[in-house]
N, C-alpha and C positions, 0 to 999 in steps of 0.2 A: 828668621825661623831657626829652629834648633834641629840639628841632625845628630844621629848617633850611629856608630859602627860597633856591632857586637862581635869582637874578635874571639871566636869560640875555638876551643881545642877539639880536634877530631882524633880520637885515640882508638886503636883497634880493639882494646879490651872493653870499651863501653858499649853496651847494647844499643842498637839504633833507636828503639822505643824510648830508652832512658835519655839518650841525648836529645831526642825530639822534645821530650817533656821538659828537660832542663833549659833548653834554648827558648821554648815557648814561655817559660816562667820569666826569663830575662826580658823578653819582648813585652810581656804584660807589665813589667816594672818600669817601662819607658813612657808612661803617661806624661803628657806635656811636650813630648817630642813631636816634630812634624814629619820626620822621615827617619826610619831605622833601616839599616842595611846589614845583612848576614853574609857569611862567606860562601864560596863555591862548594857544591856537593858535600855540605857539612853533615848530611845524614849518613851517606855511604862512605865518603872519603874519596877525594879526587884521584888518589893514586892507588886505591885498593880495588884494582880491576876485578878481582875475584869476587867482590861483594856486589858488583853492579847488577847482575842479573837477579839476585835474590832481593835486592833493595829497590829495584825499579818499581815505579808506580805511575798511574795515570795523573793527568793534571788535577783531577779532583780527589786524589788519593789522601793518605793519612797526613802527609806533611802539609799539603794545602789546607786540609781541614783544621789542623792544629794552628797553623800560622794565620789563617783567616780569623779564627776565634781570638787569638792573641792580639792581632791588629785592632779588632773591634773592641776588645777590653781596654786597650791602651788609648784608643782614639787616635792612632797614628797611621800614616802611610807606612807600609812595610815592604821593602824589597827583601824577599825571603831567600836571598842567595839563589842557588840552583839545586835542582833535584835530578836524579836519573829518571827521566820520563820514558815510559814504554808506550809507544803509539799503538793504535789498534792493529797495525800490520806486524807488530812485534819489534819494530826498529827502536833502538834506544837513542835518546837525545839528552844532551846536557842543557837543561831548560831552566831559565830564570823566571821567577814569578814576582809580580808586583800587585800588592793589595792596597785598597784605599782604606780610609778611616772606619768605614762600616764593615770591613772585612771582605768586600767584593773583589774578586780577581779582575783587575783592570787591564792587565797586559802580561804577555809571556813572550820570551825570546829564546829561540833555539840557537845555541852557540854556533857561530859560523866557522870559526877557525879552530880545528881540532888538533890538540897537541899530541905529540908522540911520533911524528914522522911516519914510520912504518910499523908502529906498535901502539898499544894502549888505546887511548881515546880515538886516534886517527883511524883505527881499524875496527873498533868495537861499537862506535857510535855513528849515527848519521849526522850530517851537518845542516844547519839552518840556512835559509836564503833571504830572509826578510830583515830589513833595517827597522827597528821598533822604537818608537817614541810614544810616551803616554802623557796626556795633559793632566796635571794635578792642580790642586787649588793654590799652589805656590809657584808654579811654572811647569815647563815641559821637561819630563825626565827621559833621557836616552838610556837604553839598555845594552850592556856589553858584558863579556865574561873573560877574566884572566888573560889567556894567550891572545885574545883580541887586541890587547894593548900594543902588540907589536905590529899592528896593521892600521896605519893612520888613515887609510882610505875609508875604513868603517866609521871612524870618528868624524871624518869630514861629512860622510853621509848622514850621520846623526844630527849634526848641526844644520845641514841642508833640510832636514826634516823637522827643524824647530827646536832641537834640544838646547836647554839652558843649564841643565845639570845632568851629569852622566854618572850612573852607579855601576861599579865594577866589582862584583864578588870574585874572589880568587882563592887559589890554593897554590901560591907561588913558592917555589923551592927556596929554602934559606941560602943555598949555594949561589943563587943569582939575585940576592937581595939588592945589590947595587943597580941592577937593571930595573928592578921594580921601582926603586926610588926615583930613578931618572925618568922612566917612561910615564909614571903617574903625573909628575910635574910637567913633562913635555906635552902630554895629551891635553891637560888643562890649559896650558899656556897657548898652544897653537890654535885650539878651538875656542878659546876665551869663554870657558865654562867652569862651573864648579864641578870638581871630580871627587866622588866619594868611593874610595877603593878599600874594600874590606877583605882581608886575607885571613885564612885559617892559621891556627897555631897548632903545636903538638907534632906528632909523627904518625903517619899511617902509610901502608904500602911500602914501607922502608924509606919514605921520603920525609925529611925534616922540613916543616913549614916555616916560611919566613916571617909571618906576623907583620908588624909595622904597618897596620892599617892606617890610612891617611885621608885627610880632608884637604884638598888643594883649591885655592881660589883662581879666578880667571887671569891673574897676573902670574900664576905659577908659584905662588907663595903657599907654603905648608901652614895651614891654620891649626892642625892638630895631628899628632902621630902617636901610635902605640909603640911599645917595645915588643918583646917576644912572648910576654905572658898573656894568659887569657884575661881580657879586660874589655871595658866599654869606653870608646873614645867619643867625646861629645864636642861639638863646636856650634857657635851661632854664626849663621851666614845671612847676608843681605842680598837677596836675589836681584835687587835693583842694580847691584854692581855689574851684572852681566851687560846690560844695555849701556851703562855709563862707560865701562871699559871698551866696549865695542865702538862706541862713538868717539872716545878720546884717542884710540889707536885703531883705526878702521882697516886692519889688515885683511879681514875677511871680505870686505868690499872690494879690495884691490886684487883679488884673485884673478888669474888669467887662465890657467889650466884647470880643466875639470868642470867648467861651467857649460860648455857647448861642445858638440862633437867637432873634432879637428877637420878642417877643410881637406877635401880630397885633391890630390895633385895628379 
């Protein structure tokens, strides 16, 4: 199967509607791909906190509408990165959206781990609680977002829920690029999954983005990687590799901790 990561620039000067139109056009051009992944909060900017309230939208808002149409046009599964979702009670969430080839929204995930410690996302957004996997026609897709990469227990939960491929939209800072490159390989290797990590590029909210979107196989081998420019990264992956590698090196079978509650003493 063919996968593509659309490493899109998020710049403060570009109107949200124009960026939405521009990215939708790129998705429509990916006919022949099986899965396309976009970055985190690419409409508003993951670091542009002052834009979140005005750019927040419901799950069926303008971004979902545009991405649904683009996925249907291209005939591809589309992980539309994430949007600032406004729930009916007014709470904001960093929410990832996954559409199928017909443009139907097949799953959404509210980011569990909110970055910022005592500022930004950690204080302005609510946190999700559900581990989300979605069966696709090529395998089971697990959903995570950016800062989630630092929490291996979520990724273990995703494989326990059947994930064979995990998509991670991100807006990772350029200053910590070495962490990004290490963590993406580590999460793929330890969970024996394909990991598709799509990071924004450009600068917004005063934060320079790291780019270097990457496709990593279940051995932890980088199959494709972007640089810092706006670009599309494409790779061919064989989903049968997941079961072959898990059989050849059955580390997941040999787990001891985390399978059953610890015995009380």
